[in-house]
Structure formats: C-alpha cells, structure tokens
All heavy atoms as a GROMACS GRO file, in nm:
protein
  607
    1MET      N    1   0.085  -0.118  -0.001
    1MET     CA    2   0.001   0.002  -0.001
    1MET      C    3   0.088   0.123   0.000
    1MET      O    4   0.180   0.136   0.080
    1MET     CB    5  -0.090  -0.002   0.124
    1MET     CG    6  -0.181   0.117   0.134
    1MET     SD    7  -0.312   0.102   0.254
    1MET     CE    8  -0.225   0.131   0.405
    2ASN      N    9   0.064   0.218  -0.089
    2ASN     CA   10   0.143   0.338  -0.097
    2ASN      C   11   0.060   0.451  -0.034
    2ASN      O   12  -0.051   0.480  -0.078
    2ASN     CB   13   0.172   0.368  -0.246
    2ASN     CG   14   0.270   0.481  -0.262
    2ASN    OD1   15   0.334   0.524  -0.166
    2ASN    ND2   16   0.285   0.527  -0.381
    3ILE      N   17   0.117   0.514   0.066
    3ILE     CA   18   0.048   0.623   0.136
    3ILE      C   19   0.147   0.738   0.158
    3ILE      O   20   0.259   0.714   0.196
    3ILE     CB   21  -0.015   0.573   0.269
    3ILE    CG1   22  -0.096   0.682   0.334
    3ILE    CG2   23   0.091   0.516   0.362
    3ILE    CD1   24  -0.180   0.631   0.455
    4THR      N   25   0.100   0.856   0.131
    4THR     CA   26   0.188   0.973   0.149
    4THR      C   27   0.204   1.003   0.296
    4THR      O   28   0.122   0.964   0.379
    4THR     CB   29   0.127   1.100   0.081
    4THR    OG1   30   0.011   1.138   0.156
    4THR    CG2   31   0.094   1.076  -0.063
    5PRO      N   32   0.314   1.065   0.332
    5PRO     CA   33   0.335   1.103   0.476
    5PRO      C   34   0.219   1.186   0.533
    5PRO      O   35   0.178   1.164   0.647
    5PRO     CB   36   0.468   1.182   0.474
    5PRO     CG   37   0.540   1.133   0.355
    5PRO     CD   38   0.431   1.104   0.252
    6LEU      N   39   0.166   1.277   0.454
    6LEU     CA   40   0.053   1.359   0.501
    6LEU      C   41  -0.070   1.272   0.524
    6LEU      O   42  -0.136   1.287   0.626
    6LEU     CB   43   0.023   1.472   0.404
    6LEU     CG   44  -0.089   1.568   0.444
    6LEU    CD1   45  -0.060   1.627   0.584
    6LEU    CD2   46  -0.108   1.675   0.343
    7ASP      N   47  -0.100   1.184   0.431
    7ASP     CA   48  -0.215   1.091   0.451
    7ASP      C   49  -0.191   1.000   0.574
    7ASP      O   50  -0.284   0.969   0.645
    7ASP     CB   51  -0.238   1.007   0.326
    7ASP     CG   52  -0.303   1.089   0.215
    7ASP    OD1   53  -0.356   1.198   0.243
    7ASP    OD2   54  -0.300   1.039   0.099
    8ALA      N   55  -0.066   0.954   0.592
    8ALA     CA   56  -0.037   0.869   0.709
    8ALA      C   57  -0.063   0.947   0.838
    8ALA      O   58  -0.119   0.892   0.933
    8ALA     CB   59   0.108   0.823   0.704
    9LEU      N   60  -0.025   1.073   0.839
    9LEU     CA   61  -0.050   1.155   0.958
    9LEU      C   62  -0.200   1.179   0.980
    9LEU      O   63  -0.250   1.169   1.092
    9LEU     CB   64   0.020   1.289   0.945
    9LEU     CG   65   0.006   1.385   1.065
    9LEU    CD1   66   0.058   1.322   1.195
    9LEU    CD2   67   0.078   1.518   1.036
   10ARG      N   68  -0.272   1.206   0.871
   10ARG     CA   69  -0.418   1.222   0.885
   10ARG      C   70  -0.486   1.092   0.936
   10ARG      O   71  -0.573   1.098   1.019
   10ARG     CB   72  -0.478   1.259   0.747
   10ARG     CG   73  -0.447   1.399   0.708
   10ARG     CD   74  -0.508   1.428   0.571
   10ARG     NE   75  -0.486   1.568   0.534
   10ARG     CZ   76  -0.474   1.609   0.408
   10ARG    NH1   77  -0.479   1.521   0.310
   10ARG    NH2   78  -0.456   1.736   0.385
   11LEU      N   79  -0.440   0.982   0.885
   11LEU     CA   80  -0.494   0.851   0.930
   11LEU      C   81  -0.466   0.832   1.078
   11LEU      O   82  -0.552   0.794   1.157
   11LEU     CB   83  -0.433   0.738   0.848
   11LEU     CG   84  -0.476   0.598   0.885
   11LEU    CD1   85  -0.626   0.579   0.865
   11LEU    CD2   86  -0.397   0.494   0.812
   12ARG      N   87  -0.342   0.855   1.118
   12ARG     CA   88  -0.304   0.843   1.257
   12ARG      C   89  -0.387   0.930   1.349
   12ARG      O   90  -0.442   0.885   1.451
   12ARG     CB   91  -0.154   0.875   1.274
   12ARG     CG   92  -0.104   0.865   1.412
   12ARG     CD   93   0.045   0.890   1.414
   12ARG     NE   94   0.092   0.901   1.551
   12ARG     CZ   95   0.218   0.903   1.586
   12ARG    NH1   96   0.311   0.893   1.496
   12ARG    NH2   97   0.252   0.911   1.712
   13ARG      N   98  -0.401   1.055   1.314
   13ARG     CA   99  -0.481   1.149   1.397
   13ARG      C  100  -0.629   1.106   1.400
   13ARG      O  101  -0.693   1.112   1.504
   13ARG     CB  102  -0.470   1.291   1.347
   13ARG     CG  103  -0.331   1.348   1.359
   13ARG     CD  104  -0.295   1.369   1.506
   13ARG     NE  105  -0.162   1.424   1.520
   13ARG     CZ  106  -0.060   1.362   1.574
   13ARG    NH1  107  -0.072   1.243   1.625
   13ARG    NH2  108   0.058   1.422   1.580
   14GLY      N  109  -0.681   1.064   1.286
   14GLY     CA  110  -0.820   1.020   1.281
   14GLY      C  111  -0.842   0.896   1.366
   14GLY      O  112  -0.943   0.882   1.438
   15VAL      N  113  -0.750   0.803   1.360
   15VAL     CA  114  -0.763   0.679   1.440
   15VAL      C  115  -0.751   0.710   1.589
   15VAL      O  116  -0.822   0.654   1.673
   15VAL     CB  117  -0.658   0.575   1.394
   15VAL    CG1  118  -0.651   0.456   1.494
   15VAL    CG2  119  -0.688   0.523   1.256
   16GLU      N  120  -0.658   0.800   1.624
   16GLU     CA  121  -0.648   0.837   1.764
   16GLU      C  122  -0.776   0.899   1.817
   16GLU      O  123  -0.822   0.868   1.926
   16GLU     CB  124  -0.531   0.937   1.782
   16GLU     CG  125  -0.394   0.870   1.770
   16GLU     CD  126  -0.279   0.966   1.759
   16GLU    OE1  127  -0.301   1.087   1.733
   16GLU    OE2  128  -0.164   0.924   1.782
   17HIS      N  129  -0.839   0.984   1.736
   17HIS     CA  130  -0.968   1.046   1.773
   17HIS      C  131  -1.076   0.939   1.785
   17HIS      O  132  -1.153   0.935   1.882
   17HIS     CB  133  -1.006   1.151   1.671
   17HIS     CG  134  -1.140   1.214   1.698
   17HIS    ND1  135  -1.161   1.309   1.797
   17HIS    CD2  136  -1.260   1.192   1.644
   17HIS    CE1  137  -1.289   1.341   1.798
   17HIS    NE2  138  -1.350   1.272   1.707
   18LEU      N  139  -1.084   0.852   1.684
   18LEU     CA  140  -1.183   0.747   1.684
   18LEU      C  141  -1.166   0.657   1.808
   18LEU      O  142  -1.266   0.620   1.874
   18LEU     CB  143  -1.169   0.661   1.557
   18LEU     CG  144  -1.270   0.548   1.539
   18LEU    CD1  145  -1.414   0.603   1.528
   18LEU    CD2  146  -1.232   0.464   1.417
   19HIS      N  147  -1.045   0.626   1.843
   19HIS     CA  148  -1.019   0.542   1.960
   19HIS      C  149  -1.072   0.606   2.087
   19HIS      O  150  -1.130   0.539   2.176
   19HIS     CB  151  -0.870   0.516   1.976
   19HIS     CG  152  -0.833   0.436   2.097
   19HIS    ND1  153  -0.858   0.300   2.101
   19HIS    CD2  154  -0.773   0.469   2.212
   19HIS    CE1  155  -0.815   0.256   2.217
   19HIS    NE2  156  -0.765   0.358   2.288
   20GLN      N  157  -1.060   0.738   2.099
   20GLN     CA  158  -1.113   0.809   2.218
   20GLN      C  159  -1.264   0.803   2.224
   20GLN      O  160  -1.323   0.816   2.331
   20GLN     CB  161  -1.065   0.955   2.213
   20GLN     CG  162  -0.918   0.971   2.241
   20GLN     CD  163  -0.875   1.118   2.232
   20GLN    OE1  164  -0.952   1.204   2.203
   20GLN    NE2  165  -0.749   1.141   2.259
   21LEU      N  166  -1.330   0.785   2.108
   21LEU     CA  167  -1.475   0.779   2.105
   21LEU      C  168  -1.528   0.646   2.157
   21LEU      O  169  -1.643   0.633   2.190
   21LEU     CB  170  -1.525   0.805   1.965
   21LEU     CG  171  -1.496   0.942   1.908
   21LEU    CD1  172  -1.545   0.953   1.766
   21LEU    CD2  173  -1.557   1.051   1.993
   22GLY      N  174  -1.441   0.544   2.157
   22GLY     CA  175  -1.479   0.416   2.214
   22GLY      C  176  -1.516   0.310   2.112
   22GLY      O  177  -1.520   0.334   1.992
   23PRO      N  178  -1.551   0.190   2.162
   23PRO     CA  179  -1.577   0.076   2.076
   23PRO      C  180  -1.701   0.092   1.986
   23PRO      O  181  -1.701   0.044   1.874
   23PRO     CB  182  -1.595  -0.042   2.169
   23PRO     CG  183  -1.584   0.008   2.306
   23PRO     CD  184  -1.549   0.155   2.303
   24ARG      N  185  -1.805   0.160   2.035
   24ARG     CA  186  -1.924   0.171   1.953
   24ARG      C  187  -1.894   0.256   1.826
   24ARG      O  188  -1.934   0.218   1.718
   24ARG     CB  189  -2.040   0.236   2.032
   24ARG     CG  190  -2.163   0.249   1.947
   24ARG     CD  191  -2.278   0.300   2.022
   24ARG     NE  192  -2.391   0.324   1.931
   24ARG     CZ  193  -2.510   0.361   1.965
   24ARG    NH1  194  -2.536   0.380   2.096
   24ARG    NH2  195  -2.605   0.382   1.878
   25ALA      N  196  -1.827   0.368   1.845
   25ALA     CA  197  -1.794   0.454   1.730
   25ALA      C  198  -1.705   0.375   1.632
   25ALA      O  199  -1.722   0.387   1.508
   25ALA     CB  200  -1.727   0.582   1.774
   26THR      N  201  -1.613   0.297   1.682
   26THR     CA  202  -1.524   0.216   1.598
   26THR      C  203  -1.606   0.116   1.518
   26THR      O  204  -1.590   0.101   1.395
   26THR     CB  205  -1.416   0.146   1.681
   26THR    OG1  206  -1.343   0.247   1.750
   26THR    CG2  207  -1.323   0.065   1.591
   27ALA      N  208  -1.698   0.046   1.586
   27ALA     CA  209  -1.783  -0.053   1.518
   27ALA      C  210  -1.873   0.015   1.412
   27ALA      O  211  -1.891  -0.040   1.302
   27ALA     CB  212  -1.870  -0.125   1.619
   28GLU      N  213  -1.924   0.133   1.444
   28GLU     CA  214  -2.011   0.201   1.347
   28GLU      C  215  -1.930   0.248   1.224
   28GLU      O  216  -1.978   0.240   1.113
   28GLU     CB  217  -2.083   0.318   1.415
   28GLU     CG  218  -2.191   0.265   1.505
   28GLU     CD  219  -2.274   0.378   1.572
   28GLU    OE1  220  -2.271   0.490   1.520
   28GLU    OE2  221  -2.344   0.344   1.670
   29LEU      N  222  -1.809   0.297   1.244
   29LEU     CA  223  -1.724   0.338   1.134
   29LEU      C  224  -1.696   0.215   1.046
   29LEU      O  225  -1.707   0.222   0.923
   29LEU     CB  226  -1.592   0.400   1.179
   29LEU     CG  227  -1.500   0.430   1.062
   29LEU    CD1  228  -1.474   0.579   1.051
   29LEU    CD2  229  -1.372   0.354   1.072
   30LEU      N  230  -1.656   0.101   1.106
   30LEU     CA  231  -1.625  -0.018   1.028
   30LEU      C  232  -1.750  -0.068   0.954
   30LEU      O  233  -1.739  -0.108   0.837
   30LEU     CB  234  -1.570  -0.126   1.117
   30LEU     CG  235  -1.429  -0.097   1.172
   30LEU    CD1  236  -1.390  -0.202   1.277
   30LEU    CD2  237  -1.328  -0.090   1.063
   31SER      N  238  -1.864  -0.061   1.017
   31SER     CA  239  -1.988  -0.108   0.952
   31SER      C  240  -2.022  -0.016   0.833
   31SER      O  241  -2.057  -0.065   0.726
   31SER     CB  242  -2.102  -0.105   1.056
   31SER     OG  243  -2.221  -0.144   0.995
   32GLU      N  244  -2.011   0.113   0.853
   32GLU     CA  245  -2.039   0.206   0.743
   32GLU      C  246  -1.938   0.191   0.628
   32GLU      O  247  -1.974   0.191   0.512
   32GLU     CB  248  -2.038   0.351   0.793
   32GLU     CG  249  -2.080   0.449   0.690
   32GLU     CD  250  -2.093   0.591   0.740
   32GLU    OE1  251  -2.112   0.610   0.864
   32GLU    OE2  252  -2.086   0.683   0.659
   33LEU      N  253  -1.812   0.173   0.664
   33LEU     CA  254  -1.711   0.152   0.562
   33LEU      C  255  -1.740   0.026   0.481
   33LEU      O  256  -1.733   0.030   0.356
   33LEU     CB  257  -1.574   0.142   0.628
   33LEU     CG  258  -1.454   0.117   0.537
   33LEU    CD1  259  -1.438   0.232   0.440
   33LEU    CD2  260  -1.328   0.094   0.616
   34THR      N  261  -1.771  -0.083   0.546
   34THR     CA  262  -1.797  -0.206   0.472
   34THR      C  263  -1.924  -0.193   0.386
   34THR      O  264  -1.930  -0.250   0.280
   34THR     CB  265  -1.808  -0.330   0.564
   34THR    OG1  266  -1.906  -0.303   0.663
   34THR    CG2  267  -1.675  -0.354   0.633
   35ALA      N  268  -2.023  -0.119   0.437
   35ALA     CA  269  -2.145  -0.097   0.353
   35ALA      C  270  -2.112  -0.020   0.227
   35ALA      O  271  -2.163  -0.047   0.122
   35ALA     CB  272  -2.249  -0.024   0.437
   36ARG      N  273  -2.023   0.078   0.240
   36ARG     CA  274  -1.983   0.157   0.123
   36ARG      C  275  -1.901   0.080   0.022
   36ARG      O  276  -1.913   0.100  -0.099
   36ARG     CB  277  -1.907   0.280   0.166
   36ARG     CG  278  -1.990   0.382   0.236
   36ARG     CD  279  -1.912   0.507   0.271
   36ARG     NE  280  -1.994   0.598   0.348
   36ARG     CZ  281  -1.962   0.725   0.368
   36ARG    NH1  282  -1.851   0.775   0.315
   36ARG    NH2  283  -2.038   0.801   0.442
   37ILE      N  284  -1.819  -0.013   0.071
   37ILE     CA  285  -1.733  -0.088  -0.024
   37ILE      C  286  -1.786  -0.229  -0.047
   37ILE      O  287  -1.726  -0.303  -0.128
   37ILE     CB  288  -1.586  -0.089   0.021
   37ILE    CG1  289  -1.569  -0.163   0.153
   37ILE    CG2  290  -1.531   0.051   0.030
   37ILE    CD1  291  -1.427  -0.188   0.197
   38GLY      N  292  -1.888  -0.271   0.023
   38GLY     CA  293  -1.948  -0.401   0.000
   38GLY      C  294  -1.863  -0.520   0.049
   38GLY      O  295  -1.857  -0.621  -0.017
   39GLY      N  296  -1.800  -0.503   0.166
   39GLY     CA  297  -1.707  -0.611   0.208
   39GLY      C  298  -1.724  -0.661   0.347
   39GLY      O  299  -1.622  -0.688   0.412
   40MET      N  300  -1.846  -0.676   0.401
   40MET     CA  301  -1.862  -0.725   0.535
   40MET      C  302  -1.800  -0.857   0.560
   40MET      O  303  -1.733  -0.880   0.660
   40MET     CB  304  -2.011  -0.726   0.576
   40MET     CG  305  -2.036  -0.760   0.722
   40MET     SD  306  -1.952  -0.652   0.842
   40MET     CE  307  -2.066  -0.513   0.844
   41PRO      N  308  -1.817  -0.958   0.470
   41PRO     CA  309  -1.750  -1.086   0.493
   41PRO      C  310  -1.599  -1.074   0.507
   41PRO      O  311  -1.536  -1.139   0.593
   41PRO     CB  312  -1.790  -1.174   0.373
   41PRO     CG  313  -1.918  -1.114   0.329
   41PRO     CD  314  -1.905  -0.967   0.352
   42ALA      N  315  -1.539  -0.994   0.424
   42ALA     CA  316  -1.392  -0.975   0.430
   42ALA      C  317  -1.353  -0.906   0.561
   42ALA      O  318  -1.253  -0.944   0.626
   42ALA     CB  319  -1.344  -0.892   0.313
   43LEU      N  320  -1.428  -0.810   0.605
   43LEU     CA  321  -1.400  -0.743   0.733
   43LEU      C  322  -1.412  -0.839   0.848
   43LEU      O  323  -1.325  -0.845   0.937
   43LEU     CB  324  -1.494  -0.624   0.755
   43LEU     CG  325  -1.478  -0.556   0.892
   43LEU    CD1  326  -1.344  -0.491   0.906
   43LEU    CD2  327  -1.590  -0.459   0.916
   44LEU      N  328  -1.517  -0.921   0.849
   44LEU     CA  329  -1.536  -1.015   0.962
   44LEU      C  330  -1.422  -1.120   0.962
   44LEU      O  331  -1.376  -1.160   1.069
   44LEU     CB  332  -1.673  -1.081   0.952
   44LEU     CG  333  -1.792  -0.988   0.973
   44LEU    CD1  334  -1.922  -1.061   0.955
   44LEU    CD2  335  -1.784  -0.923   1.112
   45ASP      N  336  -1.379  -1.163   0.846
   45ASP     CA  337  -1.268  -1.257   0.840
   45ASP      C  338  -1.137  -1.195   0.892
   45ASP      O  339  -1.062  -1.258   0.966
   45ASP     CB  340  -1.242  -1.304   0.694
   45ASP     CG  341  -1.348  -1.397   0.640
   45ASP    OD1  342  -1.426  -1.452   0.724
   45ASP    OD2  343  -1.354  -1.418   0.517
   46LEU      N  344  -1.115  -1.069   0.855
   46LEU     CA  345  -0.996  -0.998   0.903
   46LEU      C  346  -1.001  -0.976   1.053
   46LEU      O  347  -0.900  -0.995   1.125
   46LEU     CB  348  -0.978  -0.864   0.830
   46LEU     CG  349  -0.851  -0.786   0.859
   46LEU    CD1  350  -0.726  -0.870   0.829
   46LEU    CD2  351  -0.851  -0.658   0.781
   47LEU      N  352  -1.119  -0.939   1.107
   47LEU     CA  353  -1.132  -0.925   1.251
   47LEU      C  354  -1.106  -1.056   1.325
   47LEU      O  355  -1.037  -1.058   1.429
   47LEU     CB  356  -1.273  -0.874   1.286
   47LEU     CG  357  -1.297  -0.728   1.263
   47LEU    CD1  358  -1.447  -0.694   1.283
   47LEU    CD2  359  -1.213  -0.640   1.355
   48ALA      N  360  -1.156  -1.169   1.270
   48ALA     CA  361  -1.133  -1.297   1.332
   48ALA      C  362  -0.984  -1.330   1.330
   48ALA      O  363  -0.929  -1.386   1.427
   48ALA     CB  364  -1.213  -1.405   1.259
   49GLU      N  365  -0.916  -1.296   1.222
   49GLU     CA  366  -0.769  -1.320   1.215
   49GLU      C  367  -0.695  -1.239   1.320
   49GLU      O  368  -0.606  -1.293   1.386
   49GLU     CB  369  -0.721  -1.284   1.075
   49GLU     CG  370  -0.576  -1.318   1.051
   49GLU     CD  371  -0.531  -1.282   0.909
   49GLU    OE1  372  -0.609  -1.299   0.814
   49GLU    OE2  373  -0.416  -1.242   0.897
   50TYR      N  374  -0.732  -1.113   1.336
   50TYR     CA  375  -0.672  -1.030   1.439
   50TYR      C  376  -0.694  -1.090   1.579
   50TYR      O  377  -0.607  -1.091   1.666
   50TYR     CB  378  -0.722  -0.887   1.434
   50TYR     CG  379  -0.642  -0.797   1.346
   50TYR    CD1  380  -0.619  -0.825   1.211
   50TYR    CD2  381  -0.586  -0.679   1.395
   50TYR    CE1  382  -0.547  -0.742   1.128
   50TYR    CE2  383  -0.514  -0.593   1.314
   50TYR     CZ  384  -0.492  -0.624   1.181
   50TYR     OH  385  -0.421  -0.539   1.103
   51GLN      N  386  -0.817  -1.140   1.602
   51GLN     CA  387  -0.848  -1.197   1.734
   51GLN      C  388  -0.764  -1.322   1.760
   51GLN      O  389  -0.723  -1.345   1.872
   51GLN     CB  390  -0.997  -1.231   1.741
   51GLN     CG  391  -1.086  -1.109   1.749
   51GLN     CD  392  -1.231  -1.144   1.740
   51GLN    OE1  393  -1.276  -1.222   1.655
   51GLN    NE2  394  -1.312  -1.085   1.829
   52ARG      N  395  -0.738  -1.400   1.655
   52ARG     CA  396  -0.659  -1.522   1.671
   52ARG      C  397  -0.511  -1.491   1.694
   52ARG      O  398  -0.444  -1.550   1.773
   52ARG     CB  399  -0.670  -1.611   1.550
   52ARG     CG  400  -0.800  -1.695   1.544
   52ARG     CD  401  -0.794  -1.800   1.435
   52ARG     NE  402  -0.761  -1.746   1.303
   52ARG     CZ  403  -0.850  -1.697   1.215
   52ARG    NH1  404  -0.978  -1.691   1.251
   52ARG    NH2  405  -0.814  -1.651   1.098
   53ARG      N  406  -0.458  -1.394   1.617
   53ARG     CA  407  -0.313  -1.367   1.616
   53ARG      C  408  -0.266  -1.272   1.721
   53ARG      O  409  -0.152  -1.279   1.765
   53ARG     CB  410  -0.274  -1.310   1.480
   53ARG     CG  411  -0.281  -1.404   1.365
   53ARG     CD  412  -0.226  -1.343   1.238
   53ARG     NE  413  -0.196  -1.202   1.254
   53ARG     CZ  414  -0.188  -1.114   1.157
   53ARG    NH1  415  -0.211  -1.152   1.034
   53ARG    NH2  416  -0.162  -0.987   1.177
   54LEU      N  417  -0.348  -1.174   1.760
   54LEU     CA  418  -0.304  -1.065   1.845
   54LEU      C  419  -0.365  -1.069   1.983
   54LEU      O  420  -0.487  -1.085   1.997
   54LEU     CB  421  -0.331  -0.931   1.777
   54LEU     CG  422  -0.273  -0.913   1.639
   54LEU    CD1  423  -0.327  -0.787   1.575
   54LEU    CD2  424  -0.121  -0.913   1.645
   55SER      N  425  -0.281  -1.051   2.083
   55SER     CA  426  -0.329  -1.041   2.219
   55SER      C  427  -0.298  -0.902   2.273
   55SER      O  428  -0.189  -0.851   2.253
   55SER     CB  429  -0.261  -1.149   2.303
   55SER     OG  430  -0.196  -1.099   2.416
   56PRO      N  431  -0.397  -0.840   2.342
   56PRO     CA  432  -0.370  -0.708   2.395
   56PRO      C  433  -0.249  -0.703   2.487
   56PRO      O  434  -0.168  -0.608   2.482
   56PRO     CB  435  -0.498  -0.671   2.475
   56PRO     CG  436  -0.603  -0.754   2.412
   56PRO     CD  437  -0.533  -0.882   2.365
   57LYS      N  438  -0.228  -0.805   2.570
   57LYS     CA  439  -0.116  -0.812   2.660
   57LYS      C  440   0.017  -0.816   2.583
   57LYS      O  441   0.111  -0.743   2.615
   57LYS     CB  442  -0.130  -0.931   2.750
   57LYS     CG  443  -0.026  -0.937   2.859
   57LYS     CD  444  -0.056  -1.056   2.951
   57LYS     CE  445   0.047  -1.061   3.061
   57LYS     NZ  446   0.024  -1.174   3.150
   58LEU      N  447   0.021  -0.896   2.479
   58LEU     CA  448   0.143  -0.908   2.397
   58LEU      C  449   0.173  -0.774   2.330
   58LEU      O  450   0.287  -0.729   2.327
   58LEU     CB  451   0.128  -1.021   2.297
   58LEU     CG  452   0.247  -1.040   2.200
   58LEU    CD1  453   0.372  -1.079   2.277
   58LEU    CD2  454   0.212  -1.142   2.095
   59LEU      N  455   0.071  -0.715   2.268
   59LEU     CA  456   0.093  -0.587   2.200
   59LEU      C  457   0.143  -0.479   2.295
   59LEU      O  458   0.233  -0.407   2.265
   59LEU     CB  459  -0.036  -0.540   2.134
   59LEU     CG  460  -0.070  -0.605   2.001
   59LEU    CD1  461  -0.201  -0.554   1.946
   59LEU    CD2  462   0.040  -0.586   1.900
   60ARG      N  463   0.081  -0.471   2.415
   60ARG     CA  464   0.125  -0.370   2.512
   60ARG      C  465   0.271  -0.396   2.551
   60ARG      O  466   0.350  -0.300   2.562
   60ARG     CB  467   0.036  -0.378   2.639
   60ARG     CG  468  -0.080  -0.283   2.635
   60ARG     CD  469  -0.149  -0.272   2.771
   60ARG     NE  470  -0.188  -0.398   2.828
   60ARG     CZ  471  -0.300  -0.463   2.797
   60ARG    NH1  472  -0.387  -0.413   2.713
   60ARG    NH2  473  -0.328  -0.578   2.855
   61SER      N  474   0.311  -0.520   2.574
   61SER     CA  475   0.445  -0.548   2.620
   61SER      C  476   0.549  -0.512   2.512
   61SER      O  477   0.662  -0.478   2.543
   61SER     CB  478   0.461  -0.696   2.660
   61SER     OG  479   0.453  -0.780   2.547
   62ALA      N  480   0.508  -0.516   2.384
   62ALA     CA  481   0.601  -0.484   2.275
   62ALA      C  482   0.583  -0.338   2.224
   62ALA      O  483   0.651  -0.300   2.131
   62ALA     CB  484   0.578  -0.580   2.159
   63GLY      N  485   0.493  -0.265   2.289
   63GLY     CA  486   0.467  -0.128   2.245
   63GLY      C  487   0.385  -0.121   2.116
   63GLY      O  488   0.371  -0.014   2.059
   64GLY      N  489   0.326  -0.231   2.076
   64GLY     CA  490   0.245  -0.231   1.954
   64GLY      C  491   0.106  -0.176   1.968
   64GLY      O  492   0.032  -0.175   1.875
   65ASP      N  493   0.070  -0.130   2.088
   65ASP     CA  494  -0.060  -0.072   2.112
   65ASP      C  495  -0.058   0.080   2.092
   65ASP      O  496  -0.160   0.146   2.109
   65ASP     CB  497  -0.112  -0.107   2.251
   65ASP     CG  498  -0.025  -0.056   2.362
   65ASP    OD1  499   0.096  -0.037   2.339
   65ASP    OD2  500  -0.078  -0.035   2.472
   66ARG      N  501   0.059   0.134   2.059
   66ARG     CA  502   0.076   0.279   2.042
   66ARG      C  503   0.142   0.307   1.908
   66ARG      O  504   0.220   0.223   1.860
   66ARG     CB  505   0.159   0.338   2.156
   66ARG     CG  506   0.100   0.323   2.293
   66ARG     CD  507   0.196   0.370   2.400
   66ARG     NE  508   0.326   0.305   2.402
   66ARG     CZ  509   0.350   0.188   2.455
   66ARG    NH1  510   0.253   0.120   2.516
   66ARG    NH2  511   0.470   0.134   2.457
   67PHE      N  512   0.119   0.423   1.855
   67PHE     CA  513   0.193   0.466   1.738
   67PHE      C  514   0.333   0.502   1.781
   67PHE      O  515   0.352   0.554   1.892
   67PHE     CB  516   0.129   0.590   1.674
   67PHE     CG  517   0.000   0.558   1.599
   67PHE    CD1  518  -0.122   0.605   1.649
   67PHE    CD2  519   0.003   0.493   1.480
   67PHE    CE1  520  -0.239   0.577   1.582
   67PHE    CE2  521  -0.114   0.467   1.411
   67PHE     CZ  522  -0.235   0.510   1.462
   68PRO      N  523   0.436   0.480   1.698
   68PRO     CA  524   0.568   0.521   1.734
   68PRO      C  525   0.575   0.675   1.736
   68PRO      O  526   0.498   0.743   1.667
   68PRO     CB  527   0.658   0.467   1.624
   68PRO     CG  528   0.566   0.438   1.510
   68PRO     CD  529   0.429   0.413   1.568
   69ARG      N  530   0.668   0.726   1.816
   69ARG     CA  531   0.685   0.871   1.817
   69ARG      C  532   0.731   0.918   1.677
   69ARG      O  533   0.807   0.851   1.612
   69ARG     CB  534   0.791   0.911   1.918
   69ARG     CG  535   0.746   0.892   2.058
   69ARG     CD  536   0.850   0.937   2.154
   69ARG     NE  537   0.798   0.926   2.288
   69ARG     CZ  538   0.827   1.009   2.386
   69ARG    NH1  539   0.910   1.109   2.366
   69ARG    NH2  540   0.777   0.993   2.507
   70ARG      N  541   0.680   1.033   1.639
   70ARG     CA  542   0.724   1.089   1.512
   70ARG      C  543   0.863   1.150   1.529
   70ARG      O  544   0.892   1.215   1.629
   70ARG     CB  545   0.629   1.199   1.465
   70ARG     CG  546   0.493   1.143   1.426
   70ARG     CD  547   0.404   1.247   1.368
   70ARG     NE  548   0.394   1.365   1.454
   70ARG     CZ  549   0.380   1.488   1.410
   70ARG    NH1  550   0.374   1.514   1.283
   70ARG    NH2  551   0.370   1.588   1.494
   71PRO      N  552   0.950   1.129   1.431
   71PRO     CA  553   1.085   1.186   1.439
   71PRO      C  554   1.074   1.341   1.428
   71PRO      O  555   0.988   1.391   1.358
   71PRO     CB  556   1.159   1.127   1.323
   71PRO     CG  557   1.053   1.080   1.227
   71PRO     CD  558   0.933   1.049   1.312
   72LEU      N  559   1.165   1.407   1.493
   72LEU     CA  560   1.171   1.553   1.484
   72LEU      C  561   1.246   1.591   1.359
   72LEU      O  562   1.342   1.525   1.320
   72LEU     CB  563   1.243   1.613   1.606
   72LEU     CG  564   1.176   1.587   1.741
   72LEU    CD1  565   1.260   1.643   1.854
   72LEU    CD2  566   1.038   1.654   1.744
   73HIS      N  567   1.201   1.694   1.296
   73HIS     CA  568   1.266   1.745   1.173
   73HIS      C  569   1.306   1.889   1.195
   73HIS      O  570   1.234   1.970   1.250
   73HIS     CB  571   1.174   1.734   1.052
   73HIS     CG  572   1.135   1.596   1.020
   73HIS    ND1  573   1.216   1.508   0.954
   73HIS    CD2  574   1.018   1.527   1.045
   73HIS    CE1  575   1.154   1.391   0.939
   73HIS    NE2  576   1.033   1.400   0.991
   74GLU      N  577   1.426   1.921   1.147
   74GLU     CA  578   1.471   2.060   1.157
   74GLU      C  579   1.401   2.143   1.052
   74GLU      O  580   1.387   2.108   0.936
   74GLU     CB  581   1.624   2.064   1.130
   74GLU     CG  582   1.680   2.203   1.132
   74GLU     CD  583   1.829   2.205   1.102
   74GLU    OE1  584   1.890   2.097   1.085
   74GLU    OE2  585   1.885   2.313   1.095
   75VAL      N  586   1.349   2.258   1.095
   75VAL     CA  587   1.283   2.348   1.004
   75VAL      C  588   1.377   2.465   0.983
   75VAL      O  589   1.411   2.540   1.075
   75VAL     CB  590   1.150   2.400   1.062
   75VAL    CG1  591   1.086   2.501   0.968
   75VAL    CG2  592   1.055   2.284   1.092
   76ARG      N  593   1.423   2.477   0.858
   76ARG     CA  594   1.519   2.584   0.828
   76ARG      C  595   1.443   2.702   0.767
   76ARG      O  596   1.354   2.685   0.689
   76ARG     CB  597   1.623   2.534   0.728
   76ARG     CG  598   1.709   2.424   0.789
   76ARG     CD  599   1.812   2.378   0.694
   76ARG     NE  600   1.885   2.269   0.758
   76ARG     CZ  601   1.987   2.208   0.699
   76ARG    NH1  602   2.027   2.244   0.580
   76ARG    NH2  603   2.052   2.115   0.764
   77GLY      N  604   1.478   2.821   0.812
   77GLY     CA  605   1.409   2.935   0.762
   77GLY      C  606   1.502   3.030   0.702
   77GLY      O  607   1.531   3.102   0.628
   0.00000   0.00000   0.00000
C-alpha cells in the first residue's frame, strides 16, 4: 500500500480520535465503511484473524498498542 506522509498523519490522527470515542464509534465506522465498499464478509474474516493472532497483553508489552513517536525534523528558515 502506498500512502503519502501527510495521509499517514491524517490517518493516525483520525484513528487516535476514533479510539477516544470508544468501541461503539469504531464498530459504526467499520460497519459504514464495509457498507460503502461491500465487504462485510472480508471485514469479519480480518477481525477474526486479528483476534486469533493478536493479544492485547502481547501488544502492550511490545509497544504495539501505540503509534511510534514521530521523528523531529529541523525546520530551516
């Protein structure tokens, strides 16, 4: 998947906001997204795969439950 740095930042900020809204808002976004693209079976299969492969405890211990810090960049003027 090819994503621009600006789009990656927008995605990150949007996901952080969505996460603060809680599980219901997340479920509603996913439901609406799958309705728009016609892929509920694919979404449910992917969710089941995440449930099998990923454990919250394991992700927390490896820092996988957070986005990495963004590197600082020098702004020259």
